[in-house]
matplotlib code that plots the C-alpha trace (Angstrom):
import matplotlib.pyplot as plt

x = [-26.7, -27.1, -27.5, -24.9, -26.1, -26.7, -28.9, -32.0, -30.0, -29.2, -25.4, -24.5, -20.8, -18.0, -14.9, -11.7, -8.5, -5.2, -2.9, -4.0, -2.2, 1.4, 2.4, 1.2, 3.0, 6.2, 5.7, 5.2, 8.2, 6.5, 4.4, 1.4, 0.9, -2.9, -5.4, -5.9, -8.9, -10.5, -14.1, -15.6, -18.9, -21.7, -22.0, -18.9, -20.7, -21.1, -22.0, -20.2, -19.9, -20.1, -17.2, -14.7, -13.9, -10.4, -10.8, -9.5, -5.7, -5.1, -2.6, -2.4, -5.6, -4.9, -7.1, -7.1, -9.0, -10.5, -12.8, -15.8, -17.7, -21.3, -22.6, -25.9, -26.5, -25.5, -22.0, -20.9, -17.8, -18.0, -15.3, -13.1, -14.8, -18.3, -17.3, -17.8, -21.4, -22.2, -21.1, -24.0, -22.4, -19.0, -18.4, -15.8, -14.9, -12.4, -11.2, -10.1, -8.2, -6.2, -2.8, -2.8, -5.1, -3.8, -1.9, -5.0, -6.7, -3.8, -4.6, -8.4, -8.4, -11.7, -10.9, -8.5, -10.9, -14.3, -15.1, -18.5, -18.3, -14.9, -16.2, -17.6, -18.9, -20.4, -21.7, -23.0, -23.0, -21.8, -23.5, -20.8, -22.1, -21.7, -18.0, -14.7, -13.3, -9.7, -10.1, -11.3, -9.4, -9.1, -8.0, -7.7, -7.0, -6.0, -6.9, -7.1, -3.7, -3.6, -2.4, -3.4, -3.9, -4.1, -5.8, -7.0, -5.5, -2.1, -1.7, -3.8, -2.0, -5.3, -8.2, -11.6, -12.9, -10.0, -11.0, -14.7, -14.0, -11.5, -13.8, -16.7, -14.8, -15.5, -17.8, -21.1, -21.4, -25.0, -26.7, -25.7, -22.4, -19.5, -15.9, -13.3, -10.6, -7.5, -5.6, -2.7, 0.4, -0.1, -2.1, -0.9, -1.9, -4.4, -5.3, -8.5, -9.3, -8.1, -10.5, -10.1, -11.8, -12.0, -13.3, -13.7, -14.0, -14.6, -14.7, -17.9, -18.1, -19.2, -22.9, -23.1, -21.6, -23.2, -25.2, -24.5, -26.3, -28.8, -32.3, -33.1, -29.6, -28.6, -29.6, -27.9, -24.6, -24.8, -23.1, -20.2, -19.7, -17.3, -14.9, -11.3, -9.4, -7.8, -9.3, -12.4, -14.0, -16.7, -15.7, -18.2, -17.7, -19.0, -18.4, -16.0, -16.6, -15.8, -14.8, -13.8, -11.7, -12.6, -11.9, -14.2, -17.0, -16.9, -14.5, -12.4, -11.2, -10.4, -11.2, -10.1, -7.2, -6.1, -4.4, -0.7, 1.5, 5.1, 7.8, 6.9, 3.3, 4.2, 6.4, 3.6, 0.9, 2.9, 4.2, 7.7, 9.8, 12.2, 9.4, 8.2, 5.8, 2.4, 4.2, 6.1, 3.2, 4.0, 3.1, 5.4, 8.3, 7.9, 7.6, 10.8, 13.0, 11.6, 12.9, 16.6, 18.7, 19.8, 23.4, 22.8, 20.8, 23.7, 26.2, 24.0, 23.5, 27.2, 27.8, 25.6, 27.5, 25.2, 27.4, 25.2, 22.0, 22.5, 21.1, 23.9, 24.1, 20.5, 19.2, 15.8, 13.1, 12.6, 15.9, 14.2, 11.5, 11.9, 10.7, 9.9, 7.8, 7.5, 8.8, 6.3, 8.5, 8.3, 10.7, 11.4, 13.3, 15.2, 13.0, 12.1, 9.5, 7.4, 7.4, 6.5, 3.7, 2.4, 3.1, 3.9, 0.6, -2.7, -2.4, -4.9, -7.1, -8.4, -5.8, -3.2, 0.5, 2.9, 3.8, 0.2, -0.6, 2.1, 0.8, -2.8, -1.7, 0.4, -1.0, -0.6, 2.8, 4.6, 7.4, 7.3, 10.8, 11.6, 14.3, 15.4, 18.9, 20.5, 19.4, 19.3, 18.1, 14.3, 11.9, 10.6, 7.9, 6.2, 4.0, 0.6, 1.5, 3.6, 0.6, -1.6, 0.9, 0.8, -3.0, -3.1, -0.9, 2.6, 5.3, 7.8, 9.1, 12.6, 14.0, 17.5, 16.5, 15.4, 12.3, 10.2, 8.3, 11.0, 9.9, 6.4, 7.8, 10.1, 7.6, 4.1, 4.5, 4.5, 6.2, 9.9, 11.1, 14.6, 16.1, 19.4, 18.7, 16.1, 15.1, 12.2, 11.6, 8.8, 9.7, 9.0, 12.2, 14.3, 12.0, 9.2, 7.2, 7.5, 6.4, 5.4, 6.0, 9.1, 12.7, 14.5, 17.9, 17.7, 20.8, 22.9, 20.9, 18.5, 15.1, 12.4, 8.8, 8.1, 11.6, 11.6, 12.9, 14.1, 15.3, 16.4, 18.8, 21.7, 20.2, 18.2, 18.8, 17.1, 16.4, 15.4, 12.0, 13.0, 15.8, 14.0, 13.0, 16.3, 18.3, 16.0, 16.4, 20.2, 20.2, 18.2, 20.7, 23.6, 22.0, 21.5, 25.2, 26.1, 23.8, 25.7, 29.0, 28.0, 27.1, 30.4, 32.4, 30.6, 31.8, 35.4, 35.9, 38.2, 36.6, 39.2, 37.1, 34.0, 33.2, 32.5, 31.6, 34.3, 34.4, 35.7, 32.5, 30.0, 29.2, 28.8, 26.6, 24.3, 24.0, 23.2, 20.5, 19.0, 18.8, 17.2, 14.6, 13.7, 13.4, 11.1, 9.0, 8.7, 7.5, 4.9, 3.7, 3.4, 1.4, -0.9, -1.4, -2.3, -4.8, -6.6, -7.0, -7.5, -8.8, -8.7, -4.9, -4.7, -6.8, -4.7, -1.5, -2.8, -3.8, -0.4, 1.3, -0.9, -0.2, 3.5, 3.5, 1.7, 4.2, 7.1, 5.6, 4.3]
y = [24.0, 20.4, 17.7, 15.0, 11.6, 10.0, 12.8, 11.2, 8.0, 6.9, 7.0, 5.7, 6.0, 6.9, 4.8, 6.0, 4.0, 5.6, 4.2, 1.7, 2.8, 1.6, 5.0, 6.7, 4.2, 4.8, 8.6, 8.1, 5.7, 2.7, -0.2, -1.1, -4.8, -4.4, -1.5, 0.9, 3.2, 6.3, 7.6, 10.7, 12.2, 12.0, 15.8, 16.1, 15.0, 17.7, 17.9, 18.8, 22.6, 23.1, 25.2, 23.6, 26.3, 26.4, 27.1, 30.3, 30.3, 27.2, 27.1, 23.3, 22.3, 19.2, 17.3, 13.5, 12.2, 8.8, 6.0, 5.8, 2.5, 2.6, -0.5, -2.0, -5.0, -5.6, -7.0, -8.9, -11.1, -11.6, -13.4, -11.6, -13.7, -12.4, -8.9, -7.0, -8.3, -6.1, -3.0, -1.2, 2.0, 3.4, 7.2, 9.8, 11.5, 14.0, 13.4, 17.0, 17.7, 20.4, 19.2, 22.2, 20.3, 16.7, 17.1, 17.8, 14.3, 11.9, 10.0, 10.1, 12.9, 14.2, 17.9, 17.7, 15.8, 15.9, 19.5, 20.1, 19.8, 18.1, 14.9, 16.0, 13.0, 12.4, 13.7, 10.3, 6.8, 3.8, 0.4, -1.6, -4.9, -4.0, -2.9, -4.6, -3.5, -4.2, -1.6, 1.5, 4.6, 7.6, 11.0, 14.3, 17.8, 21.0, 24.1, 21.8, 20.2, 16.4, 15.7, 12.1, 9.2, 5.6, 2.3, 0.1, -3.2, -1.6, 0.5, -0.8, -2.7, -4.1, -4.8, -3.2, -6.6, -7.0, -3.7, -4.5, -8.0, -6.8, -4.0, -6.5, -8.8, -6.6, -3.8, -4.4, -2.3, -1.2, -0.2, 3.4, 3.2, 4.6, 3.5, 6.0, 3.7, 5.9, 8.2, 7.6, 9.8, 13.4, 14.8, 18.3, 21.6, 23.9, 27.5, 29.6, 30.2, 26.8, 24.3, 20.6, 18.0, 14.2, 11.7, 7.9, 5.9, 2.1, -0.6, -2.6, -6.3, -8.0, -7.5, -4.4, -1.7, 1.6, 0.9, 3.5, 6.1, 6.3, 7.6, 8.7, 10.1, 7.2, 8.9, 12.1, 10.3, 7.9, 10.6, 10.3, 6.7, 7.2, 5.3, 5.7, 7.3, 4.6, 1.8, -0.3, -0.6, 1.4, 3.6, 4.6, 7.8, 9.5, 12.8, 15.3, 16.1, 19.9, 21.5, 25.2, 26.1, 29.2, 30.9, 30.0, 32.5, 31.8, 32.6, 30.1, 30.9, 29.2, 27.3, 24.2, 23.3, 25.9, 25.3, 24.8, 24.1, 23.0, 21.9, 18.2, 18.8, 21.0, 18.2, 15.7, 18.0, 19.0, 15.5, 14.0, 15.4, 12.4, 9.9, 8.8, 11.5, 11.1, 10.5, 7.5, 5.2, 1.7, 0.2, 2.6, 1.8, -1.9, -1.5, 0.6, -1.8, -4.8, -3.5, -3.7, -6.5, -7.1, -6.8, -3.3, -2.4, -3.7, -1.5, 1.6, 1.0, 0.5, 3.9, 5.3, 3.5, 0.5, -2.6, -4.9, -5.3, -8.6, -11.7, -14.2, -17.9, -18.3, -20.3, -20.0, -22.3, -20.0, -18.6, -17.2, -15.4, -11.8, -11.0, -7.5, -6.7, -5.0, -7.0, -8.7, -10.2, -13.3, -14.2, -17.7, -18.2, -21.4, -24.3, -24.7, -27.2, -25.0, -22.1, -24.3, -25.7, -22.2, -20.5, -23.2, -24.4, -22.8, -19.7, -19.1, -22.1, -20.5, -18.1, -18.7, -19.0, -16.3, -18.4, -18.7, -15.1, -13.9, -15.9, -14.8, -11.1, -11.0, -8.7, -8.4, -7.0, -8.3, -10.7, -12.9, -12.7, -15.3, -15.1, -18.6, -17.8, -19.7, -23.0, -25.6, -28.5, -28.1, -26.7, -23.1, -23.2, -25.9, -26.3, -25.5, -22.3, -21.2, -21.7, -19.8, -16.9, -17.0, -17.0, -14.0, -12.1, -12.5, -12.1, -14.4, -15.9, -15.6, -17.6, -18.1, -21.5, -24.7, -25.4, -28.6, -30.0, -28.7, -30.5, -29.0, -25.6, -25.8, -27.3, -26.3, -22.9, -19.9, -17.5, -17.8, -19.1, -18.2, -20.6, -21.8, -25.6, -28.3, -30.5, -32.9, -32.0, -29.7, -26.4, -27.6, -29.6, -26.4, -23.3, -21.5, -19.1, -16.0, -12.6, -10.9, -7.4, -6.6, -5.9, -9.2, -10.5, -12.7, -14.1, -11.6, -8.5, -6.4, -6.3, -3.9, -4.3, -2.2, -2.5, -3.4, -6.9, -7.7, -11.1, -12.7, -15.4, -13.7, -13.5, -11.2, -7.6, -5.2, -1.7, 0.9, 2.2, 5.9, 5.4, 3.0, 5.4, 7.2, 3.9, 2.4, 5.4, 5.4, 1.6, 1.9, 4.4, 2.2, -0.7, 1.4, 2.3, -1.4, -2.3, 0.2, -1.1, -4.7, -3.7, -1.9, -4.8, -7.2, -5.0, -5.4, -2.3, -2.4, -2.0, 0.7, 3.9, 2.1, 0.1, 2.0, 4.7, 7.4, 10.8, 9.5, 7.5, 10.0, 11.4, 7.9, 6.9, 9.9, 9.2, 5.6, 6.7, 9.0, 6.2, 3.9, 6.6, 7.0, 3.3, 3.1, 6.0, 4.3, 1.1, 3.0, 4.8, 1.5, 0.0, 3.1, 2.7, -0.9, 0.0, 2.4, -0.3, -3.2, -2.2, -5.9, -5.8, -3.1, -5.1, -8.1, -6.0, -4.5, -8.0, -9.4, -6.4, -6.9, -10.6, -10.0, -7.5, -9.9, -12.6, -10.3, -9.3, -12.7]
z = [1.5, 0.4, 3.0, 3.3, 2.0, 5.4, 6.6, 8.2, 8.9, 12.4, 12.6, 16.1, 15.7, 13.3, 13.7, 12.1, 11.4, 12.5, 9.8, 7.1, 3.9, 3.4, 1.9, 5.0, 7.3, 5.3, 5.7, 9.5, 9.8, 11.3, 10.0, 12.3, 12.9, 13.1, 12.7, 15.6, 15.9, 17.4, 17.4, 15.9, 16.9, 14.3, 14.8, 12.7, 9.5, 6.8, 3.2, 0.0, -0.2, 3.6, 4.8, 7.2, 9.7, 11.3, 15.1, 16.5, 17.5, 15.3, 12.5, 11.7, 10.0, 7.9, 5.5, 5.1, 2.1, 2.9, 1.7, 4.0, 4.5, 5.7, 7.4, 6.1, 8.3, 11.9, 12.2, 15.3, 15.2, 11.5, 9.5, 7.0, 4.3, 5.3, 6.4, 3.0, 2.8, 5.8, 4.0, 2.2, 0.8, -0.1, -0.3, -0.1, 3.2, 4.5, 8.0, 9.0, 12.1, 13.9, 15.2, 17.5, 19.9, 19.6, 22.8, 24.8, 24.7, 24.8, 21.6, 21.5, 19.0, 20.3, 20.3, 17.3, 15.1, 16.8, 15.8, 14.2, 10.4, 10.4, 8.6, 5.2, 3.2, -0.2, -2.6, -3.6, -2.2, -4.2, -3.7, -2.0, -3.2, -6.9, -6.7, -6.3, -2.9, -4.1, -7.0, -5.2, -6.0, -3.6, -5.0, -3.2, -4.7, -3.0, -5.1, -8.2, -7.6, -7.0, -3.5, -2.9, -5.3, -4.0, -5.0, -2.2, -3.5, -4.1, -0.9, 1.9, 4.7, 5.9, 3.4, 4.0, 5.0, 7.5, 9.1, 9.4, 10.7, 13.2, 14.6, 14.9, 17.2, 20.2, 18.9, 17.2, 14.1, 13.5, 10.2, 9.4, 11.3, 9.3, 9.1, 7.9, 6.5, 6.8, 4.5, 2.1, 1.9, 0.8, 3.7, 4.7, 6.1, 4.4, 5.0, 4.9, 1.3, 0.1, -1.4, -0.8, -3.0, -2.5, -5.0, -4.7, -7.8, -8.1, -10.7, -10.7, -10.5, -13.7, -14.3, -12.2, -14.5, -14.1, -10.9, -8.3, -6.2, -3.4, -2.7, -6.3, -7.0, -9.1, -12.3, -11.3, -10.5, -13.5, -15.5, -13.2, -14.3, -17.0, -19.3, -18.1, -20.9, -23.1, -21.1, -21.6, -18.2, -16.5, -13.6, -10.9, -9.0, -5.9, -7.5, -5.9, -2.3, -2.1, 1.2, 1.2, 4.2, 6.2, 9.5, 12.4, 13.2, 16.9, 19.8, 21.7, 25.2, 28.5, 30.7, 28.9, 26.7, 24.1, 20.8, 21.2, 18.1, 18.4, 15.9, 16.3, 15.6, 12.6, 11.1, 11.6, 10.1, 7.1, 6.4, 6.7, 3.8, 3.7, 2.9, -0.5, -1.8, -3.6, -6.9, -5.4, -4.6, -3.3, -6.7, -8.4, -6.1, -6.6, -10.4, -10.4, -8.5, -10.3, -13.6, -12.6, -11.3, -7.8, -9.0, -10.2, -7.0, -4.9, -6.8, -6.4, -2.7, -2.2, -3.8, -1.0, 1.7, 2.1, 2.3, 4.5, 2.5, 0.6, 2.2, 1.7, 1.1, 0.0, -3.0, -4.8, -6.0, -9.0, -10.3, -13.5, -11.5, -10.3, -6.8, -5.4, -2.5, 0.9, 3.9, 6.2, 9.0, 11.1, 13.9, 15.3, 18.6, 19.6, 20.7, 24.3, 25.4, 27.7, 25.2, 22.3, 24.3, 24.9, 21.6, 19.1, 18.0, 18.8, 21.0, 23.7, 22.7, 19.5, 18.0, 15.4, 16.3, 15.0, 11.9, 10.8, 11.8, 9.5, 6.6, 7.2, 7.5, 4.3, 1.7, -2.1, -2.9, 0.2, 0.8, 3.9, 5.5, 8.2, 10.8, 11.7, 13.0, 10.2, 11.7, 9.0, 11.0, 10.8, 8.2, 8.6, 5.9, 3.9, 0.9, 2.4, 4.2, 1.2, -1.0, 1.4, 1.2, -2.6, -2.6, -0.4, -2.9, -1.5, -4.2, -2.4, 0.8, 2.2, 5.1, 6.4, 7.6, 5.8, 3.9, 3.8, 0.8, -1.4, -4.6, -4.3, -3.7, -6.7, -9.1, -8.1, -6.4, -8.7, -6.3, -5.5, -2.1, -1.1, 1.5, 3.0, 3.0, 2.8, 5.8, 6.4, 10.1, 11.2, 12.8, 16.3, 16.2, 16.5, 16.6, 18.4, 16.2, 18.3, 16.8, 13.6, 12.1, 14.1, 13.1, 12.4, 11.3, 8.2, 6.6, 8.4, 7.4, 9.5, 7.9, 9.1, 8.2, 5.1, 3.7, 0.0, -0.7, -4.3, -5.5, -8.7, -9.8, -8.2, -4.7, -2.4, -1.4, 1.0, -0.4, 2.2, 1.1, 1.3, -1.1, -3.5, -6.3, -6.3, -6.4, -9.0, -11.4, -11.1, -11.5, -14.7, -16.0, -15.1, -16.9, -20.0, -19.9, -19.5, -22.4, -24.6, -23.4, -24.2, -27.8, -28.2, -26.8, -29.1, -32.0, -30.8, -28.7, -25.6, -22.2, -21.4, -20.8, -21.9, -18.8, -16.6, -19.0, -19.3, -21.0, -24.3, -24.8, -23.6, -27.1, -28.5, -25.7, -26.1, -29.9, -29.1, -26.6, -29.2, -31.8, -29.3, -28.4, -32.1, -32.5, -29.5, -30.8, -34.1, -32.4, -30.4, -33.5, -35.4, -32.6, -32.7, -36.4, -35.9, -33.3, -35.6, -38.2, -35.9, -32.4, -31.2, -31.6, -28.9, -26.6, -27.1, -26.6, -23.4, -22.2, -23.0, -21.3, -18.2, -18.0, -18.5, -15.6, -13.4, -14.3, -13.4, -10.1, -9.0]

ax = plt.figure().add_subplot(projection="3d")
ax.plot(x, y, z, "-o")
ax.set_aspect("equal")
plt.show()
């Protein structure tokens, strides 16, 4: 058997993150405010091809494809800005565990995940300093079928740098230490005879294309650096980490805890069926809801019995800019002198207050939603913090209170801000910034961290994440029907039986759809013909499309 790529390296500890991917948090039904961790023994390390043996009496062996970071230089209380420079290698890992033994260690996971051979890694290491940490893709296959597919910058709740910095606050990370950075949605139970494969791919920074590998393996793995089909960028790969599942070849008997599976553990191990699945990634959910109007989303949610999801009496700094993102929440409580003195400015002598923590925690694809109790007599956010949220990737800000620096927010900020009023006073006149990442009430609507927030010129609406794809698809169909009705009305037809679409117009609508599909196919074919004769036109079109998508989502 081959050795794993860290064989001969001193690995003092393996630190694993419980939940770090948004898709996994959605599956679990809660959004963590910060990373939490557990330890795995170095004796769990294994190589590609090594069998993962399910212990006797266990039925719930589950895989978790993960991106593993290997520390290169000692990290003690490093900043987020400096954290990535302490990472030497990136590789694929599989954090196997048996849910049958989770009960035995009260959260430490030692017996469920600390079993020999339960952390296969490899096959190759990628040089962390040559790749973009926001463009690392993790994929997992079970018996050749894709089970997990996530991009770090799209799905992570906490960046890799956030995780390294957070860990180093209290625990020194030594060279060779490994961090398992969590798993996206799609983890489930596997059986003896199954084969699980994990691959990590990355986009290199400019000037580093094609550089990967470790200890003479660079040439071997250079072949894995390939051109993504239809794209013009180099992709670096660890290769596929292959783990055949087998029955254990040893006995397990008392004394000591024995495997014990119950229905709750089975549900956790197999995955929650009501959550978005692997095909509904966070990026896909946001893309789907961003293509339809809030008016249509409201109509579709009303059909499903949701009548209290519109945030009322708000206006926006950018009425022509669409907003879609996952809720990152911030709650203010009424001003009280002693509480503001304790929590309003700098907490504990060095920490950030809740307002600044929320801004510094916001991730790309999120909307900062603020509960200000509808108080319009003090600002809740101003230009500097709004700009910081934008720089961190926020797609918008929503508050049911007032904003300050209104002209700057309207004219200089690219992302939309939805607000109830403007006011020159600072928040300390009426508010104490209290807590982040909790359920809040904003503009009369309950907003839970991880809800999808959509805004346009008509207003803001909350879409429960577990319904988002279904609602977006039905909303898109509704808008197609309304487009057809608009064309017919413009030609002089009555709205009777046409809007909403009735049986009399079904045949005409289907014929109209067919004609539109043909027209779209002709457009695509013409673009392909142009690309064959002028490849630069395709590059320009792809660039224009990417810029248009960023404009829509920003």
